[in-house]
N, C-alpha and C positions, 0 to 999 in steps of 0.2 A: 391658733398661732402658737408655736413653741419658742420659748425664749430661754437662752442659756446666759446666766449672769456669772460675772467673775466673782470669786470668793470675797473680795473686798466689798463689792456691791451687795452681796448677800448679808454681810456683817452690817453695813450701813442700814439696810432695810430692817434687819432684826433689831438694831438700836432704836430705830424709829418706832417699831412696834412695841418695844419694852417701854418707850417713853409714854405710850398712850395716845400719841397724836394721830395714829392710824389704827384701825381695828384689825386689818389683816393686810397681807402683802398685795392683794388685788386693789384695795382701796389706795394704798400708798402709791402704786404704780400708776393708777388713773390720775391721781393728783399730780404726780411728778410729770407725767407726759403733758397733762393739761397746762401746767404752769410753764413747761418749757415751750410749748407751742404759742402760749400768750406772749412770752417774753420775746420769742423769735419774731412774732408779728409786730411787736412794738420796737424791733431793731435792737433788742437788748441781749445779744448773745455774748457770753463771756467764757473765757477759759477758767479752769478751776483756780489758777493762780490769781486771776483778775478778780474772781469772787472773793477769794481769801483777802486780797488786798482791800476791797470795798468794805468787807466786813470789819476788818481792822480799823480802817479809816472811820467807819461809822461808830464803832465802840469808843474810839478816841473822842469823836465829837460828842457823843453822849456823856462820856466822863467830864467833859468841859462843860456841859449843860447847853450845848449848841444842838438843840432839837427842833422839830416842827410838830404841829398838831396833826395827829394821825388822820382825822376826818378831812382836814384841809389837804393833805397830801394825796389821799385817795380820790378826792373830788378832782384835783388837777390831773391825776393819773387817768381817770375815767374820761376827762375832756380831751386829754392827749390821744387816748385810744380812739375816740370818736373822730377826731381831726384826721388821724392816720387812715381810718376806714373810708373817709370821705376823699382821701388823696390830697390833703392840704399839706 
């Protein structure tokens, strides 16, 4: 499969690689596609503007100390995924 990326996406991927969070562009694209598909399956599709808004809201909540335990959050997310897979 051949994929042609817009220059701005190439720059974003390069920045991700520079950060060390991904070892190469293939790994990054694998992660990105996987996360996109999971989000879509959970009914969580957002525009870039909506994502930026959610990030800003989350940072403001964090600044106020309004946070939740990460383990608790991921357990709830896992349970929600199981419910969606069962059609509930």
